[in-house]
C-alpha positions as CSV (number, residue, x, y, z in Angstrom):
1,M,72.9,107.0,97.6
2,S,74.5,104.3,96.1
3,M,78.1,102.7,97.6
4,I,81.4,103.7,96.3
5,K,83.1,100.7,95.3
6,A,87.0,100.2,95.8
7,L,89.4,97.5,94.9
8,H,92.4,96.9,97.4
9,I,95.4,95.2,95.3
10,A,97.8,94.0,97.7
11,T,100.4,90.5,98.3
12,E,98.7,90.6,102.1
13,C,95.8,90.6,103.6
14,F,95.6,89.3,107.0
15,P,93.7,86.6,108.0
16,A,94.9,85.3,104.6
17,A,98.4,85.8,104.2
18,K,100.8,87.8,106.3
19,A,104.2,88.7,106.5
20,G,104.2,92.1,108.0
21,G,101.9,95.4,108.7
22,L,101.1,95.5,105.1
23,G,99.1,91.8,105.9
24,D,97.1,93.9,108.9
25,V,96.3,96.8,107.1
26,V,95.2,95.6,104.4
27,G,93.2,92.8,106.3
28,S,91.4,95.5,108.7
29,L,91.0,98.9,107.0
30,P,88.2,97.7,105.0
31,N,86.1,96.7,107.8
32,Y,85.9,100.5,108.6
33,F,85.2,101.7,105.0
34,P,81.0,101.3,105.1
35,Q,80.7,103.6,108.0
36,E,81.8,106.4,105.3
37,G,79.5,104.8,102.4
38,I,82.4,102.7,100.6
39,E,82.4,99.0,99.8
40,A,86.1,98.1,100.1
41,S,86.8,94.5,98.3
42,V,90.0,93.0,98.3
43,V,92.1,90.6,96.0
44,I,95.3,89.4,96.8
45,P,96.9,85.7,94.9
46,K,96.3,82.5,96.2
47,Y,98.9,80.9,98.5
48,D,98.9,77.2,99.2
49,N,98.9,77.7,102.8
50,N,96.7,76.8,106.0
51,W,94.1,79.2,105.6
52,F,93.5,78.6,101.8
53,R,93.3,75.1,101.8
54,G,90.5,75.6,104.7
55,Q,88.7,78.0,102.9
56,E,85.5,77.5,100.1
57,F,86.1,79.7,96.9
58,N,83.4,80.3,93.9
59,T,85.3,81.1,90.5
60,V,83.8,84.3,88.9
61,F,86.4,84.9,86.1
62,E,88.7,83.0,84.3
63,S,91.2,83.8,81.6
64,S,94.7,83.4,80.1
65,F,97.7,85.4,78.4
66,Y,100.7,85.1,77.2
67,L,103.6,86.4,80.0
68,N,106.7,86.5,77.0
69,N,106.0,83.1,75.6
70,E,104.9,81.7,78.7
71,F,100.8,80.7,78.9
72,I,99.5,81.6,81.8
73,R,95.8,80.7,82.9
74,F,94.5,81.9,86.0
75,R,90.9,82.4,88.0
76,I,89.7,84.8,90.0
77,Q,87.8,83.3,92.9
78,K,85.6,84.9,95.5
79,L,85.5,83.8,99.3
80,D,82.5,81.8,99.8
81,A,82.5,82.1,103.5
82,S,82.2,84.8,106.5
83,A,86.1,84.8,107.5
84,V,85.7,88.5,106.6
85,S,82.8,90.9,106.6
86,Y,84.2,92.4,103.1
87,P,84.1,90.7,99.7
88,F,87.1,89.2,99.5
89,Y,88.8,87.9,96.0
90,C,92.1,85.6,95.1
91,V,94.1,85.1,92.3
92,D,94.6,81.6,91.2
93,I,97.7,81.5,89.0
94,P,99.1,77.7,89.3
95,G,102.9,77.3,89.6
96,K,103.5,81.1,91.0
97,F,101.6,81.9,94.1
98,D,100.7,78.2,95.0
99,R,103.5,78.2,97.7
100,E,103.7,78.7,101.6
101,S,105.8,81.5,101.6
102,I,104.5,84.6,100.7
103,Y,108.3,86.5,99.7
104,L,110.9,84.0,100.6
105,D,112.0,80.4,98.9
106,L,113.4,78.0,100.8
107,D,117.0,79.3,101.4
108,G,116.0,82.4,102.6
109,N,115.9,84.5,99.5
110,G,113.6,86.3,97.3
111,Y,112.1,84.1,95.0
112,R,114.0,84.0,91.9
113,D,111.0,84.2,89.4
114,E,109.7,87.6,91.3
115,I,109.6,89.9,88.5
116,E,107.3,87.0,86.3
117,R,105.2,86.1,89.8
118,Y,104.0,90.0,90.3
119,L,103.7,90.6,87.0
120,S,101.5,87.6,86.5
121,F,99.2,88.9,89.6
122,Q,99.0,92.3,88.1
123,R,98.0,91.3,84.6
124,S,95.5,89.0,85.8
125,V,93.5,91.4,88.2
126,L,94.2,93.8,85.3
127,L,92.1,91.4,82.9
128,W,89.6,90.8,85.3
129,M,88.8,94.3,86.1
130,N,88.6,94.9,82.2
131,E,85.8,92.5,81.8
132,R,83.9,92.7,85.0
133,E,80.5,94.1,83.9
134,E,80.0,96.4,87.3
135,Q,83.1,98.4,87.4
136,F,85.0,99.5,90.4
137,D,85.3,103.4,91.4
138,I,88.3,103.4,92.9
139,V,91.6,101.3,92.0
140,H,93.8,100.9,95.5
141,C,97.0,99.6,95.0
142,H,99.7,98.8,97.7
143,D,103.4,98.6,97.3
144,H,105.2,97.7,94.3
145,Q,104.3,94.4,94.1
146,S,100.8,96.1,92.6
147,G,102.5,99.4,92.0
148,L,102.3,98.7,87.9
149,I,99.0,98.4,87.6
150,P,98.5,102.1,87.5
151,F,100.7,102.5,84.2
152,M,98.9,99.4,82.9
153,M,95.2,101.2,83.5
154,K,96.4,104.2,81.5
155,Y,98.6,103.0,78.6
156,C,98.5,99.8,77.8
157,I,97.0,98.8,74.8
158,G,93.6,97.4,75.2
159,F,92.5,98.4,79.0
160,E,91.3,102.3,78.0
161,K,88.3,101.8,79.5
162,L,89.9,101.4,82.8
163,A,92.4,104.8,82.1
164,G,89.6,107.3,84.0
165,T,89.4,105.2,87.0
166,P,91.0,106.8,89.7
167,T,94.0,105.3,91.3
168,V,95.5,105.5,95.0
169,F,98.9,103.9,95.3
170,T,100.2,103.5,99.5
171,I,103.7,103.2,100.2
172,H,104.1,100.7,103.2
173,N,108.0,100.5,102.9
174,A,109.7,102.7,100.5
175,A,113.1,100.4,100.9
176,F,111.8,98.0,98.5
177,L,111.6,99.7,94.3
178,G,110.4,96.6,92.5
179,P,113.3,96.9,90.0
180,I,112.7,95.2,86.7
181,P,115.6,95.2,83.5
182,W,114.3,96.8,80.6
183,S,114.7,93.9,78.6
184,K,111.8,92.5,80.4
185,H,109.1,94.6,79.1
186,T,107.6,92.2,76.7
187,L,106.3,90.5,79.7
188,F,104.2,93.8,80.1
189,P,100.9,94.1,77.9
190,K,101.6,95.7,74.7
191,F,102.3,99.9,75.1
192,K,103.4,102.7,72.9
193,E,107.2,102.9,73.0
194,S,106.5,106.6,73.6
195,D,104.8,105.7,77.1
196,G,107.9,103.9,78.1
197,G,109.0,106.4,80.2
198,W,106.6,106.6,83.0
199,L,108.2,103.3,83.7
200,D,111.8,104.4,83.8
201,W,113.8,105.6,86.1
202,D,117.4,105.5,86.0
203,K,117.3,103.0,82.9
204,Y,115.7,100.6,84.5
205,I,111.8,99.9,84.9
206,V,111.1,100.8,88.7
207,S,107.9,99.4,90.0
208,L,107.5,102.2,92.6
209,A,108.4,105.3,90.8
210,A,106.1,104.1,88.2
211,A,103.2,104.1,90.6
212,I,104.1,107.5,92.1
213,K,104.1,108.9,88.9
214,C,101.1,107.2,87.0
215,S,98.5,107.1,90.4
216,W,95.9,109.8,91.5
217,K,97.4,109.7,94.7
218,V,99.8,108.6,96.6
219,T,99.9,108.2,100.2
220,T,102.0,107.1,102.9
221,V,101.4,105.3,106.4
222,S,102.4,108.0,108.6
223,P,103.0,111.5,107.9
224,N,106.8,111.8,109.6
225,Y,107.3,108.6,107.1
226,L,106.4,111.0,104.1
227,Q,108.5,113.7,105.5
228,E,111.8,111.2,105.7
229,I,111.4,109.8,102.3
230,R,111.4,113.0,101.3
231,E,115.0,114.1,103.1
232,I,116.6,110.7,103.0
233,D,119.4,110.1,100.5
234,T,117.2,107.2,98.2
235,P,117.4,106.6,94.2
236,I,114.2,107.9,94.4
237,R,114.1,111.0,96.6
238,S,113.5,113.7,94.0
239,L,110.5,111.8,92.8
240,Y,108.8,112.1,96.2
241,N,109.0,116.1,96.2
242,D,108.2,116.3,92.5
243,E,104.9,114.3,93.1
244,K,105.0,116.4,97.0
245,E,101.4,118.1,95.4
246,K,99.5,114.9,95.3
247,S,100.8,113.0,98.2
248,V,99.7,112.6,101.9
249,G,100.8,110.9,105.1
250,I,98.2,108.9,106.7
251,L,98.4,107.3,110.2
252,N,97.8,103.6,110.0
253,G,95.0,102.5,112.7
254,I,94.1,98.8,114.0
255,D,91.3,96.7,114.1
256,A,90.0,98.2,117.5
257,D,87.7,94.7,117.6
258,Q,90.1,92.2,116.5
259,W,92.8,93.8,119.1
260,N,90.6,94.0,122.0
261,P,92.1,92.3,125.2
262,K,88.5,92.0,126.5
263,T,87.5,89.8,124.4
264,D,90.4,87.9,122.5
265,E,90.4,84.6,122.9
266,A,94.0,83.8,122.2
267,L,94.9,85.1,125.7
268,F,95.4,83.3,128.7
269,A,93.7,85.8,130.5
270,R,91.6,88.7,129.2
271,Y,91.1,92.2,130.7
272,K,87.9,92.6,133.0
273,K,88.5,95.7,135.6
274,S,92.2,95.7,136.3
275,W,95.8,96.0,134.4
276,K,97.8,95.0,137.2
277,E,95.6,91.9,137.5
278,F,95.4,91.6,133.7
279,K,99.5,91.3,133.5
280,K,99.9,89.4,136.6
281,N,97.1,86.5,134.9
282,N,98.7,86.4,131.7
283,Q,102.5,86.6,133.1
284,K,101.9,83.8,135.2
285,K,100.6,81.3,132.4
286,F,103.2,82.7,130.3
287,C,106.3,82.3,132.5
288,E,104.9,78.6,133.3
289,T,104.6,78.1,129.7
290,F,107.9,79.3,128.6
291,S,109.8,78.6,131.1
292,L,110.8,82.2,132.7
293,K,111.4,83.3,136.2
294,E,108.0,84.8,137.4
295,G,107.6,87.8,139.4
296,L,110.1,90.0,137.0
297,P,109.1,92.6,134.2
298,I,108.9,91.1,130.9
299,I,110.4,93.1,128.0
300,G,109.2,91.5,124.1
301,F,110.3,91.9,120.9
302,I,107.8,91.0,118.3
303,G,109.3,91.5,114.9
304,R,112.0,90.2,111.9
305,L,114.8,89.8,113.0
306,A,116.5,92.2,110.5
307,D,118.6,95.5,110.7
308,Q,115.8,97.7,109.7
309,K,113.9,96.7,112.8
310,G,116.8,97.1,114.9
311,A,117.2,93.5,116.0
312,D,121.3,93.4,115.7
313,L,121.0,96.0,118.6
314,I,119.2,93.4,120.9
315,P,121.8,90.9,121.6
316,N,124.7,93.2,123.3
317,A,121.6,95.4,124.4
318,I,120.5,92.1,126.8
319,Y,124.2,91.7,127.9
320,Q,124.4,95.3,129.0
321,T,121.2,95.1,130.6
322,M,121.9,92.5,132.6
323,S,125.1,93.1,133.4
324,Q,123.5,96.2,135.4
325,N,120.0,94.5,136.2
326,K,119.5,91.0,135.9
327,N,115.9,91.5,137.5
328,V,114.1,91.0,134.3
329,N,112.8,88.8,131.6
330,F,113.6,89.2,127.7
331,V,111.0,87.2,125.3
332,I,111.9,87.2,121.5
333,L,109.5,86.5,118.9
334,G,110.6,86.0,115.1
335,T,112.6,84.9,112.2
336,G,114.8,86.5,110.0
337,D,118.7,87.0,109.3
338,K,120.7,83.4,109.9
339,R,123.6,85.7,112.0
340,L,121.2,87.1,114.1
341,E,119.0,84.0,114.9
342,K,122.1,82.0,115.8
343,Q,122.9,84.8,118.7
344,L,119.9,85.3,119.7
345,A,119.5,81.5,120.4
346,D,123.1,81.5,122.0
347,I,121.6,83.9,124.1
348,D,118.8,81.5,125.3
349,G,120.6,79.7,128.1
350,D,123.3,82.3,129.2
351,F,120.7,83.7,132.0
352,G,118.9,80.8,133.6
353,G,115.9,81.3,132.8
354,R,115.9,85.2,132.1
355,V,115.9,84.9,128.4
356,K,113.5,83.3,125.8
357,V,113.9,83.4,122.5
358,M,111.5,82.0,120.0
359,L,112.7,81.9,116.5
360,T,109.6,81.1,114.5
361,Y,106.0,83.5,114.2
362,N,103.1,82.4,115.6
363,E,100.2,84.9,116.0
364,A,98.7,83.6,119.0
365,I,102.4,83.9,121.2
366,A,102.7,87.5,119.8
367,R,99.5,88.1,121.6
368,N,100.0,86.5,124.2
369,I,103.5,88.4,124.2
370,Y,101.8,91.7,124.1
371,A,99.3,90.6,127.3
372,S,102.3,89.7,128.9
373,S,104.9,91.9,128.6
374,D,105.6,95.4,130.3
375,F,107.7,96.5,127.9
376,L,108.2,96.2,123.8
377,L,111.0,96.9,122.0
378,M,111.0,98.4,118.5
379,P,114.7,100.2,118.0
380,S,113.6,100.0,114.5
381,R,116.3,102.2,112.1
382,F,113.4,103.1,109.8
383,E,109.7,102.2,110.6
384,P,106.9,103.6,108.1
385,C,104.3,103.4,110.7
386,G,104.7,100.4,113.0
387,L,101.6,98.9,114.2
388,N,103.4,96.5,117.3
389,Q,103.3,100.1,119.2
390,L,100.2,100.1,119.0
391,F,98.9,96.9,119.9
392,A,101.5,97.1,122.6
393,M,99.8,100.1,123.8
394,R,96.1,98.6,123.9
395,Y,97.3,95.4,125.6
396,G,98.8,97.9,128.3
397,S,102.3,97.5,127.2
398,V,105.0,100.4,127.2
399,P,106.5,100.8,123.6
400,I,110.4,101.2,124.1
401,V,111.2,102.8,120.4
402,R,113.4,104.5,118.4
403,I,112.3,108.2,117.0
404,T,112.0,107.3,113.5
405,G,109.2,107.3,111.0
406,G,105.2,106.3,112.6
407,L,106.9,105.8,116.0
408,K,107.7,109.3,116.3
409,D,103.9,110.2,115.3
410,T,102.6,107.4,117.8
411,V,105.0,107.2,120.5
412,Q,105.5,110.6,123.2
413,D,108.5,109.9,125.9
414,I,107.6,109.7,129.5
415,G,109.3,112.5,130.0
416,D,107.2,114.8,127.8
417,D,104.0,113.5,129.3
418,G,104.1,110.3,126.8
419,G,103.3,106.5,127.1
420,G,106.9,105.5,125.8
421,I,110.5,105.6,126.2
422,T,112.1,106.7,123.4
423,F,116.1,106.7,122.0
424,Y,117.3,108.6,119.1
425,A,120.9,106.7,118.1
426,A,121.0,103.4,116.6
427,T,123.1,101.7,119.0
428,S,123.1,99.1,121.6
429,E,124.3,100.9,123.9
430,E,121.5,104.0,123.5
431,L,118.7,100.9,123.4
432,S,120.1,99.2,127.0
433,R,119.5,102.9,128.2
434,A,116.6,102.9,127.0
435,I,115.6,99.7,128.4
436,L,116.8,100.6,132.0
437,R,115.0,104.1,132.0
438,G,111.7,101.9,131.3
439,L,112.6,99.3,134.6
440,D,113.1,102.5,136.5
441,L,109.1,103.8,135.2
442,Y,108.7,99.9,136.5
443,S,110.2,100.4,139.8
444,Q,107.4,103.4,140.5
445,P,103.9,101.5,140.3
446,K,102.0,104.5,140.4
447,W,103.8,106.0,137.4
448,F,103.8,102.9,135.8
449,E,100.0,102.0,136.1
450,K,99.2,105.8,135.0
451,V,101.6,105.4,132.0
452,R,99.7,101.7,131.2
453,R,96.2,103.3,132.2
454,E,96.6,106.2,129.8
455,N,98.2,104.5,126.9
456,A,95.3,101.7,126.8
457,K,92.6,104.7,126.3
458,K,94.1,106.0,123.3
459,D,92.4,105.5,120.3
460,Y,94.4,104.0,117.3
461,S,92.0,102.4,115.5
462,W,91.0,103.4,111.8
463,N,88.0,105.7,112.9
464,N,90.1,108.6,112.6
465,S,92.2,107.9,109.2
466,I,89.2,106.5,107.8
467,K,87.8,109.8,106.7
468,V,90.5,110.6,105.5
469,Y,91.0,108.0,103.3
470,S,87.0,108.2,102.2
471,N,87.6,112.5,101.8
472,I,90.8,111.4,99.0
473,Y,87.9,109.1,97.1
474,R,85.3,111.4,97.0
475,E,87.8,114.4,95.8
476,L,89.2,112.2,92.7
477,L,85.6,111.1,92.2
478,N,84.5,114.3,91.8
479,K,87.6,115.1,89.4
């Protein structure tokens, strides 16, 4: 029996390009498909970053089209290396994606030509798929940046042979809708005016809404997040409920081979037999490297400094915690809101070597924070799935999370025999109380070691979720 051929279309894929969880998911999910008889390929834009500059590519397709009055030339290139284990393609569009940053301009805001960038990417992929001799059996799009492809496959003139190919659309973050003024409809391949309603939402072309309407199946990255977006007052809430029958929440996983404390070469010390020794060895080196007080519990935060992540709650929570218990280290790694960056940078020097703030993102440092921290903060206001809590548990850190989205699906409170500290209200006072509960747990070594040990045993790999995805693919192909 021949393998099912699936194509995943996204703007991120680790290790090529990553801004958040989307990159981790698209980079790891395809590794698990072969065990289900599926070959998953990935295509993303070609960025001008160190990873792309260090790889060899073969051009497998090139063509051109007019994006309104702009002549676009592009190449589809295939990775000629073993950097990933699945077929990896990129779209080289000179002038559009050959930039270091995936989403943000030098001023920290989104690129001003965002609409043209994403449409040029999607149209290039569409032309390539249309001309390929061997067609993909399933097309799987991720977030609004590829959300117009299901519409174009079904309704744009010249792509009729793609109309029967099943499409799956995964919502990683419903906060970003991808709105486009109707005046820019000329950037699309031609379509009948009567089909324009599939694109329309409240007098705008809305990429996310079009994807939900036109794709054959819609998934979110956790069951609870699907329930939340049906209930929270958002511009397209009614659409989530209208398309309820074709929607399913599937919990994200992590690549258990890539995230393995026994083999992770980025760590100061790898796990051997004891979590206590693993933490002790990593913490000693971490504190030496980053000038922190040794012998204290470490509480980490890794992520975007944004309100969505609850990062604005952290400065006051640190002050409130330190006012009651100063025997603790805080480590913050991330970038984002400039106001928050300044607040956190100011705190860095306030507590005599007990707070370390690194306003950057570095994968190796992040992995060492997971390995060295005793607790990981995730005070998110909303969190579609969250992967950091899964990485943390895999590396023996206890997550401190606000109950929302996928955090509710993956972290249960220690009071309910779970493996984390949970809280509800998005306030610095509640976060500080949760931190103090964590420090109380830390002061009870036997209980703390039991929680850590049980967390590390949990299987949050893709092994379970991959079966759900493969069943969806086969169900769509049998229609």
